[in-house]
DODOLUM-344135 format. One record per residue: z, x, y of N, C-alpha, C in turn. Coordinates in steps of 0.05 Angstrom, whole numbers, plus 5000, padded with zeros to 4 digits. Layout:
ZXYZXYZXY ...
//
This chain:
693512118165694211898187694611678164 694211668137694411338126697011458118 697311668111699811768093702111728113 702511748141703911758161703611448168 702911218171702411078172703510868148 702910908130704910788109707910878112 707711108110710811158113712611048142 711410988168712610888183712910588169 710910438154710910208150713410128130 713510308106715810288086718610318100 719010478125721510458142721910238151 719710058157719509758172717809718197 715309918199712909788224712109578216 711509528241710209198240708109268259 707909358277705209488288704709728285 702009818306701610088306702810288317 704310168345705810308361708610408348 709110308326711510358316711710638301 709210758302708811018288710111208303 711311178326712311388346715511378326 716811128319719011198294718911518285 717111538272716511828262717912098280 716312058298717712248325719712328326 722312148320724412128328726612308303 724212298283725612528259723512698244 722212868270721013158274721513258242 724313308247724913498217725113438196 724113188182723813048165719712998158 718712848178716712858170714312928191 715813158209712913338225712313108252 710513258268710313108288707912838278 708412658278706712398266704212388288 701612268282699512158302700511968321 699711978343699111728364699111458353 699211288371698011088370695411048372 694311138388691711128398690511308372 690511488365688911608335689511458318 692211358303692011138292690610938294 690710748314687610558324684910678319 684010998323682511098328681011058306 682111198286682711258258681611058243 683010868243683610538224679810518232 679410428258677510418269674810448261 674610718250672810868248672110858212 673810728191674210638167671210498158 669710718145667010548139667210548101 664910568100664610468062665010728056 663710928061664411208046667411278058 668211248069670411348076673011138060 672110928061674910798043672910828005 670610968002671011007974672811267967 672411477989673811737983676311617984 678211477995681311378003681511277971 679911057959680010987935680011157914 678811407911678411567880680911757897 682211827915685012017922687611827910 686711587919689111437908688711387875 687111317867686711337844688111627818 687311887834688012117825691112177834 693012027858695212157857696611817832 695211627827696511487815696111617783 694411747771693811797748696711987746 696812147768700112307759701912237768 702511967784705211847781705411747748 702611587739703911397712704211687692 703311907698703112077675706912277677 707512187704710712207710712411977696 712011757693713111527688713411457659 710711697645710811557622712111827613 713312047621715212217618718712167615 718611967625722111977641723011807610 725011847603727011807573725611487563 725311337584725311047574720911027571 720411257582717011247573716411077594 713910977596712310777612712810517610 713210357635713910117631712609867623 712109897600710009627580712109407590 710309187595711308907600712908827571 714808687571716508497556715808207560 714508037550714507757543715107587518 717307437525718707237504719707537484 721307627489722907897476720208017465 717508007465716408237448714708347470 715108727461713708877478710508897483 709008907497706708887495705109247504 706509487483706409677482703809697485 702509867505698909917501697809847529 699509577529697309407554698309377582 696509417596696309447624695809127631 697708987651697608737659696808727689 694508587691692908587721694308307732 694708167747695207987764693307907788 692007727793689807657814692107507829 691907417859692707237866692407327903 690907067912690707047942692906927959 693506997977695406937996694406908026 696306848040695606748072696806878085 694907038107696507138129696206958162 698206918169697806778193697906958211 695706808237694706948260695306728281 697406888297698206748320696606818347 694806898346691806998361690107028352 688006998368684707078360684507268351 683107288327682507588313679807488297 678307728296676207698278676507628250 675507448242675807248210678107088213 679707038230681706858224680506588236 681306388202680506158211682006008194 681705698203683405528184683405558157 685605468149686505618121686505268099 686005308079686505038059689804818065 691205068074692904968076694304888114 691804858121691604718142693404898168 692805128162694505378182692205468192 692805758205690505918219690906248216 689806368209689606638200687606778178 688606888153687407058143687607008107 685707028093686706918071685807098044 686807328046686807658025686307587999 685007737980685807697948686807927944 688207987925689708197921689508277886 690408477873691008417848693508657841 695508647832697808757827697908837791 698809077785700109167764702309017755 702308897736705708737737707208987713 706309137704707209397691709109577707 708209577733708809797764709509707785 708509377786709509347812707509387835 705409597828704009627850701009477853 700609557882698509317887695909517885 694309437867691609647859689709557877 689409387885686209297901688009117916 686009057950686408807958684108777981 683508567982681008468004681508318025 681408418043681308138068678907958076 679507748066677807548077678607388099 676607268106676706988130678906768123 680106718135682506438136680606198106 678606198117676605928101674606098079 675306318070674906358045675906258024 673706188001674405977980677106137964 678605957945680105997931679406087902 676606037899675806087872673106197869 672506377897669006537898669906827882 667206727859666806887846666707207846 665007287871664207497871666707637883 668607457894671307637914672907717892 672607497864674907627843673207857823 671707787821670208077810670708327821 669908327856669908597870673308617864 675108467867677808447867678108677844 677708507826678308587792676808937789 674708997803673409237791674809427805 675609337830676509577848680109617840 680909437821683409547811683209677786 681509567765681109737742680610097756 678710057767678010357779680510497781 682710427799685010527804686410547779 685610507759687810527730686610877721 688311027709688111227699686511187668 684411307672682611297639683311187608 686211307607687311327584688510987593 689010857602690910597609688710407611 685910447606683710267608682410127581 683710147566683710097536684409877531 687209757535687609447526688709357562 686609197571687908987596688908727596 690908677605690508397601691308217627 689008037636688807937664689307697670 691607597689692207347690691207217720 690807017713689106987744690606597743 691606477773692506207766689906087768 689105747773687405617772685005677785 684905807802682805907815680906067801 682106227785680006437753678406217735 679305967738678105707715675405657723 673505887716671005907729668605937708 666905867699664905937673663906187684 663106237702662506607718664906837715 666506757716668706967726670006967695 669606787683670806817643668306937642 666406867635664007097626664107307626 664207347657664407677664666607857652 669507687642670807827632671107887605 668807667589668607687568666507927561 665407947583662808157583664108457587 666708437598668208677601669108767574 669408617548669908797526668108977516 668409207506667209417491668509447463 667809697447668409807429671109967432 670910097456672910257468675310137481 674309877493676209687506676209367499 678709327502679709037495680508917520 679608647529680308537553680908207549 683808177552684507897541685207737569 685007517563685707357596687807167598 688906957614689906747611689606577648 688606417639687306347669688705967677 689405857692690405637691687405377689 689105187688686804947680687504787695 685104707713685204457731684904177715 686503987706686603737687685003507695 683703407685681603227683682103057668 681702707663681502547650680602617618 678802807618678902927589680503037578 681803137602684203327582687103147581 686302977598689002737588689002597564 686302607558685602337538685902537519 685302787509686103017481688902997491 690203007516693803027513694502777492 693602577502694602267490694702277461 692302437452692202377422693402657402 695202807417696202937405698702867401 699102907360701702817346704002917363 706302697349708002787358709503097352 708603097326709703377313708203647327 706503617336704803777351706703947375 708303837381709303927401712004067390 712104357405714404567398716304607420 718604727421720404787451717905037457 718405147482717205297495720005617494 718005747504720905997505721006057530 722906167534724706387554723006647559 723506827576722607047573723807277552 726707197551727707337536727407177501 725807067495725506987471726206637462 727706577472730106397471728606097481 728906007460727905757460728505497486 727105457507727805107524726504927511 729304717506729004457491728604277507 728304277532727004117552724004157564 723704367559719904337561718604427535 716304417527714704387502712104427508 710604617482707704657487706804607452 704104617456703004437435699604587441 698304607419695004787414694404517423 691804537446690004277459686704417452 686804597434683704677430681804447419 682504397391680604187378679703967387 682203857407681803627417680903547441 680403757461679203727486676003797482 674103587496670903577493670503797518 672603817535671603967557670504277542 671404367519671004617513667804597506 666704407504664004447490661304547515 662704557531662004667557661904947560 664205027555665105317559663105537539 664405807532662705987515663905917484 665805727482666905727445668905897442 669806097462672506227457675106147467 675005987477677805907502679705727470 681305797484683905607469685605487498 685905237491687405127514690305057499 692205127516695605057512696404927539 698104697530698904557548701604557545 702604507562705404457567706904217578 709004167572710403877589712203927594 713703867621716303787631717303647643 719603517645720503407658720103387691 719203197705718303227732720403237752 720603387772723303367791722103217813 724303097836723102947850721402987869 720803277866718403307890715403287884 716303267853713103217841712602947835 714202747843714002467840711602347850 710802417865708902247889706202367876 706202587865703202697859702702617826 704402487813704102507786701502237780 700502317754698402127746699001927727 697701737723698001537712698501617679 698101777669699201807643701801977645 702302137658705402177660706702057677 706701877687708701607700708601437677 707101497665707901337626708601417607 708401677604710501837585711701947598 712502017620715702187640714602387638 713302557627712802827629710802937649 710603217663708903327676708103427658 704603547663703003757646701303907654 701704147640700504357658698904467632 695604617642695004747616694305007621 693005187603693005407605690605507588 688205657594685905757576686106047575 685606077548686006377539684606477520 683006727522680906797499683306987481 685806997480687507087456687806917434 686707027413687806987382690107057366 689607327375691407457367691407807382 694707877386694208167398696108367376 693608457364695008647339696108817345 698908767326700708917333703308817344 703608587354704808397367705408097352 707708147331707407827317707307617337 707207347322707407167336705507117363 703807347372702107307394700107157393 700006947373697206727369698106447371 701706477377702806147375702506147406 702005827403702505667435705005747454 706605727443709305717460709606027464 708206277456708306537465706306587479 703606447487701506437497702606327533 704006117521705205937552706706127566 708706277555710406497570709006717581 707406777565705206957585704106977604 703106687599702206667627704006447646 705806377643708306397657710106667672 709406857652710907067676708507157698 706906987696704007067716705607017747 707406857748708606697763710306957787 711407197771712307517787710207557802 708307447801706607527826707407557855 708307197850708407157878710907307888 713307467875715007697880713007887906 711008057884709108267893707908107919 706707997925706107787943708307827973 711107787967713207857980713508067996 713608227967714108467970712708627995 709708587987707208698014707808538044 708908368040708908198061710908328076 712908388065715708618072714008898082 712108978068711009228072708409138092 709009018118706309078132704708848128 704608678113702408428108703808178124 705908238131706107948142704807768171 703608068185701807998196700308248209 697508188220695508428216696008498254 696508658264696608818278693608808308 692308798296690008808322687208588320 686208578345684108308340680908488323 681508708324679208778308679108828272 676808618261676808628233676508898223 675209208227676309438215678109488217 680109528240682309668244684009538224 684409118224686609018205685309198180 683209208169681909248142684009488135 684109678152685309938143688109888152 689409758165692509708164692509568136 690809398119692109288094691509398080 690709678082690109878071692910068065 693710118084695010268093698710138085 698109868090700709638074700009798047 698609708039697809778002699610027995 698310218003700010458008702910498011 704210308031706510348032707510248008 706209948001708109887979707610057946 706310147949706010337924708810637922 708010617950711110907957713310707948 714110567960716110377956716510277917 714610277910714910207880715110507867 713810717875713810997858716811027862 718211087891721311057889723310947873 722410757864724810597851724310677822 721510687817720910717787721611077776 721911287794722011587795724011637794 725211537817728711567831729911527821 730111147826732010927813731910697790 730710837769729610727746731910597734 734710807738737210727722739110577737 738610507756740110447779739810117779 741609967769741009707768740309517792 742809617812742209447842741209577856 738309717848736709887865734009867850 733409927821730909897810729109637819 730709407823728609207830729209107864 730109277878731109147905728809097925 729708907936727608927952727309027972 725309067987724209218010726609268036 727609088045729909048063732009198050 732909078029734709228021734809538015 732609627996732309867990731810098027 731309948046731210078072734510068076 736309858076738809848085739910078071 740410058043741510288030740910538026 738810628026737310868014735610928041 733510828049732110938071732811028104 734710768107736010808130739210928131 739311188121741411288121742411358142 745611308146747711418162748611658160 746611868169747212178155745712268183 747312598180746012758206744213028185 742413018200740513288187740513548207 741813798203741413928219740314108209 740014378226738414588216739714868237 740715028210742715258221741715548200 740715718211739515978197737715928177 735215718191732615698173733615558145 735615418149736915208126737614898143 736714688123737714458132740014308115 740814208129743814088121744013808125 743813598102744313378110747613228106 748513228127751113098117751512768114 752312688093752512328083755212338088 756812208099758812008102759611968072 762012048062763712058041763111698036 764711538054765111258056761511128048 759211178048757611038050757211048023 757010668008757010587982754910777959 752110797978750410907955749211207967 751211377966751411597985750211837952 751211717932750111877911748511707889 747411497908744411397892743011537909 742611587932741411717949740511977941 742612147931743212417914741712477891 741612197881740712177856738012217855 737112027875733911987878732912257888 734212337915732312537925732512807907 734812867889733913077865732113027850 731712767838729212707822726812797830 726412647862724012707866723312967882 725913087881724513477891723213637867 725113497844724813687821721713667809 720413387821717713347807715613587818 715513687793712513887799710913947821 709614067839707214047846705013937832 702913827831700013847813699414117813 698114177796696614467793693514417794 
//
């Protein structure tokens, strides 16, 4: 049922009744479950069932990652500021808001003065997969430690064993708490290295340290291709900031300054108004990543954390894959819908990674683009003499891309 529902979501379903779409394509998907069956199955999801589903997802993911590693270009390791992070799996944690237009269990006022839910998710930056997501009430805290630890644990459990040795975790300012950073440090083992970067809320103490930075300490920031940015600068703040005395002694602080835009003008501090710069700080436990030259430099660490902004693209993709609204008033049913939406997002990512990885206009395509060009194909499927024939118009611009994707996915050997 989850596979059928996730497939319907990939095709554009926004409610449980849309499962009926599959019935009109029985030659492709066979007979789908009814809406009542879907609703009843989601309502019966308990902790035991969720654990079984999570184990199955992890097994399938291990199979997909093995296939990714066998591609000519290999596994999609992340590239930051022109340097390839070979061997490192990058996990981005972020929360989002889902607006509720009617009374639903768990719906509440949000910190942005809206009304709905406030789920927390974890995405793999290497593959754009949604590894885990926790549905939370709308008034859930942005920096709730237990939620971050639970989602992170669920996300790591989704990784194949051989990919759990080098993990890089990125969180925004909600992650700058003592308990979470201590938990991340404790995750380090002899066989596992865990690095992190988190946003850092600037206080008066931080601004005092920034004022004491000599002019020579500032260097040009780096773009993601490794070229310098002349209008943005980075410096090391670790030795000047007294706030670090209250932490574990392993943190480094990297400060970045940029020229403020008009929309930032009303929120500038006295220091920022006086200096004409807008400041942001990143905390990290990275002193050096062996095998990556220059990974100790402040400008590279700044670029590494700024790449965390790509998680917003993943959030947008997930919302286009069913998370824009929750379909039921029941909390358990909505929890199951979130799970199906995450599976749908994985199916979307795997289709692009395994079937369209060398198609520049499709490998990073948004869900609506992929639906229009590949999934909602203007073709006719007919059955004759026990054979199925798919007729695609010669004028369809992406006919060859569809055939290539279909052939690649069809040639994947069944697991034994």
